N, C-alpha and C positions, 0 to 999 in steps of 0.2 A: 842463461841468456834470454832475458825477457823480450817479448815482442808485444808492442801495444799498437792497436789499430784504432785510429780515431776517424769516425765517419761524420762528415758535416755536409750541409747543402752548399752548393757553389754560389753563394750570395755575397761576393765581394770581400772575402776574408783576405787580409793583406799578408804579405810575406813575413812581416814583423809579428803579426798575430800567430801565424803558424810556427815561427821560431819560438815564441813564448810557450805555445802548447807543447812543443817537443821538449824544451828545457824543463817545463813544469812536470811533465809526465816522468821524465828521466830522474829529476830531483826527488819526486815522490817515491819512486821505486827504491832509490838509494836510501832515503830517510826512513821509510817504513820497513823495507825488507833487506836493506844492506846490499842491494844489487849493484854490480859494477857498472857505472855509466858508460864505460868503453865497450861494453857488450850488451847494452840496452838499445833495442831497435824501436823506433817510433815511426809509424807510417800514417799519413793523413790522406784519406780518400775524400775527394770532393764529388758529391753526387748531384746530378741535375735534379731540380725540383720536380720535374715530370716523372722522375724515377724514385721518388720518395713519397710513400703514402702514410697518412695518419687518419684514423677514423673512417677509412673507406674512401678517402679522397686524396688526390695528389697535393703536395705542398704548393704547387703552382696555383691550383684552384683556391686553396685556403688563403694564400697571400693576396690574390685578387679580391677576395671577399673582405679582407682586412682593410682595404683602401677606402 
């Protein structure tokens, strides 16, 4: 019973994109490991950019700098 946890920043990911991630992860586990899709769990956590840090800074600060 595989469990996949995908963490992404909450920057406008659509329901369709999330569905594609869930299907893709499920298909990958079936194709590579033969895992049953009916018992494969995929959870997507969307994290606020203030709560995600890279290189000592929040993603919020990094995104502002990119503009």
